[in-house]
N, C-alpha and C positions, 0 to 999 in steps of 0.2 A: 333561493342562492346554493350551488354548487361549491362545496369548499375545495379547493385542491390539496391532494396530498404533500405532505413534506417533501421535498427533494434531497437527495442526497447524492454529490458527486464523490468518486472515488479514481483516483491512479496510480497504477504502478508501472515500475517499468521493465523492461523485458531484458536485463542484465543477471546473470547467475540465475541458479535454481531455487525457485521457492523453498526456505526453510518453516519451521513452524514457529518460527517468532512470527512472519508472515499470517501463517494460517491462524495461530490464537490473538494475534492481536489486531489483524485486519479483515481477512477472510471469514470469518466466522462471523465479525458484525454482520459485514455485509449479507451472507446469507440470510440471519436471523431479522434481518431489516425486509427481505424478501414481501413484498406482499401488502406490508402496513405501511411502508413508503415508496415514491418511485425514485428506482435507482438507477444512475449511469457510472459503470467503469468501463475506464477510458485504458488501456494498453499505451503506455506515451511511449512511443519510439520514437515521438520528435525530441521528446527530453532527452533518450539514448544518448543520441549524436552529438550533444553537447559535448563528450570525451569520444578519443577518437573510439572506432568501433570497426570491426570485422563484418564487410555485408553479407558474407553467408551466415555467419554466425548469429545477425543479427533476426535476420529472417529465422533462424530454425530458433531462436529463441522465445520470439513474438508469437510464433504457433504451439509451443511447448508452453509458455504460459497460458495462451487461451485456451489449451488442452485444459489444464491443471486447474483453471479456475472451477470450469465446467465439471471437472471430477469432483473437486471442492465442495459443489452443490450451488453453484452459479446458475439459475435457470434462465435463459433467454428470451422464455416468454414471459417472466416476469423482471428480467433485468435488463437491462439495454444495455449490452459486454458489445463494446467496440475499439477498431484501432486509430489511434490518435489521427493518423496521416490519411486516414479514409474519410476525414473529416476536414476538408480545407479553412472553414472558419476558424478553426482553432489556430493557423499560421496567419490568416486575415488579422484576426481579432487581437493576435500579439503585436501585429503593427502597429495599430490605430492606439490601442493603450501604451506602448512606449511612448509614442508623442504624448502622452500626459503625464509620465512616471518621472519624478526629477529621479538624475543620476545618481545622486547623496542616498535616497532610500535603499538601493540594490547594493550601494558599495556596505552601506551597516549589514548585510545579509550575513548571520553567524557563519552560514555554512558554506555562503561563498568564499569567505577570508579564510575558512579553515582548508578548503580544498586549492585555492590561489595560492597557499603558501608551500606547494606540496610539487608546483607545475613550474617549470621556466617560463614557460609562455600561456598564458590564459586564454582560452577561445572566449570570443564575443558571445556566444551561445551559453557560457556557465556563468555570466553576469545577468543574461537577460533572462536566466531559468526562470524567475519568479515571477516574471511579465507571463511568460507564456503559459505559468500555472494557473495565473488568473484571471487567462482567457478562458483555459479550461474550463473552471469553476463558474464565472459570471455568464458564458453562452449557453446556462440549462437554468438561468436564475435560480441557482443552487441556495440551499436554506441550510444544509449542513455540511460539514466535511471531515469525517471521520479520518485520525489521523493522530501518530504517536507524540508526544510531546518537542520530539526533535522539529519538526515540522510548523509547529503552532504559530512560530514567528512569519512562513511566509503566508501562511491564511490570512495572519493579521496586516501582512501587505495588501492581499488581496482585496481586502475589507478597506484599505486606503484607499488604492486605486480608484475601488468602486464607488467611494464618497468622493473621490474627487472628481470623476467624470461625470459622475449626477449632479454633483455641483454647476459645473464647466455647462454642462449642455443639456440640464434636464433628467427628470429621473427616467433611468434607461435599466437599473440593474438592482437585482435584490443585494443586499450587502449579508455575506454568509457568514456563519460562526463555525468553529472548530469545534468536534466533538472528542474527547480526548477517553480512552476506555479504561477506567480505572484499576481494570486486574487485565493481564496479559499485554498491556502494551507496550511495553518492555520486556522482552524475553533476552535476556543475558546468553552469553557465548558460554559454553560449556568450557570451554579449556579456559577462558578467564571472566569470571563472574561480574568486573568491574566494566566492561565493554558491551553493547549490545550485540546482538548476533545480525551478522550480515551476510546478505545475498552475494557480495563480492569478494568475502574471506573463504578460501579454496581450501583452506589448511584444514587435514584432516584432524578432526574432535572438538573443531569449532561449532558447528552446527549440525542440526538433524536435516536432512533434507527432503520434503515431502515423499522422494521416489527413493530416496535410501531402502533397501531391503532389511526385511527383521535381522539378520548378523550384523549390517552395519551400524545400527541400531544399537544392539546392544552392546556393540563393543566402542562407540560413543558414549554412552550413556557409564559404561561400567571407568572409564578415564574421566569422569567431570570433575572437575576440581570440586571439591566439601570445604572442611576446614578440620583445625585439629582437635574440634569438641566432639560431645556425644549425642547432644539432645537434639532429636528432630521436631523443631517446630517452627511456625512461621517468623519472624524475626526480620525488624528495619534495620539492625545490626547490620553495616558495611562488612562486617569481620565475619558474617555468617553468610553473608551474597550467594554463596556457591549452593548450601541446603535450601536458602530460600527460592533459588533461581528452579532446582528440581523439584521442592514442594509444590510450585507456581505451576510446573510444567504440567504434574500429577491431577492436580486440584482443574485445571482447566480441560485436560485429558477425561476425567471422569466424572466431573460435576458434582462432584461431595464438597460437604461443607468445609471449613476447615476444622471444626473442633472433629469432625469423624475421621479427618484425616491424620490429625494429630494424636488421637485417640488409638486408631489404626497401626499408625509406628510407635508407640511408647513403646518402651522397653529395647526398641529393635535398633540395629545398628545401620550405617552407611550403606553396607553390600544390599539388604535388603530392600530400603529406599531407591538405589540404584536399579535393582531386579524388576521390582513393583513398576518403577516409572518409565522403564523401556519398555516392558509387556504393557503398559497404557497405553503409549506411543504407537506400540506395532498395531493395535487392535484398532486403533483412533482412524490410522492411516491407510490400514488395508483396505478399504474400498473405493478410497481414491487415489492409490493406486492401481487397483483392477480398470477403474473405467477410465485414467488416465491413458492404459496402454492399448485400452481399444480404440481412443480417437486420434491419438497420434499417428494411429496406422489408418487412419482415415480422412487425411486431406481435405478431400471434396467434401465431406460433411461440416468439418472446421471451416472451409471458406463460405459453405452455404451459414451457417450462424453465425460469422461475422457481418456477412453482406447483411443480413436482417438486422443487426447492431448497428451498422452505419448508415441504414436507411432509416433508422428512427431516429438515430443521434441528429442526422443533418433536419429533419425536419422539424428538430426544436432549435438549433444552434443557426440554420441558414437566415432563419426570420430576423432572431436578433441581430446576426455581422447587419443585414441589411437595414435594421434601427441606428446601429452604433453608425454605420455608413452615411446614413441620412443625418445623423444629428451633427457630425464633424462636419457637413456642406459639402458631400463628395454628388456629382452626377450619376444618378444610379442608371444602369441600362433598364430598359423597358421589361 
């Protein structure tokens, strides 16, 4: 009897430019899992339009994201990398799951409540976002979903939806589990270490983008918020969040142990810390930037790779959506 590999599904929106928080908290984890597990990485453009989008910007950002993921080490030969709207089962599955999901489950989602408070008129898609996310995950019999802890509630909802569907219509879905990376899951903003680094915040100094030039990286790190003290050591103290954030970035880019890092910076000041962090980031991102520049100037190659990914994704998702439709009682076409 052959045991199938663990299936991992990850989704990422084509909005804004990827920063080192995305790279350290998610993409590195995806790259490391290639070959060991069956990985699906979805560029979730359907999720992107839950808030207003400029069509041309969305198209450009989708291509840029695909190029950045491949440049960062995602191998289309080992990982199914595809665009969400290229696989119709995602939208179809969302509608079927909508019809078994109580409204109250969606209204208590923390991210929905936070975003809704900032808008005069809330789009239906924003409320329904977690059901589409559940469809994304469940279509592939996903075992694991690597997420930041801010997305854990949505994965718990996907588990609840899967359990409810299985109860109503028979065993149909694998019930997925969230996987939170202990280190690097929350890289904080360099200008405000109390806030998570965000793709949608374009304030200069907030984040290091993967495509930033070496001079820009040095500028951002030099102005990073630290604290009034002098000790350079890892700490859970909120008052030392700035230094801890810089140390965590250095740790993840160099692969050194925390003991070795603290010994390296013993007796040194914050100027030395910032210089070394900037250089570690520059060297870590150099090959990614070079590969990205090659890919983004060859759209035909990008389209070819994304078409392969969509074909592989449909081979798994299409039979699952057909089973879902059969279970709920639809008359299926021959």
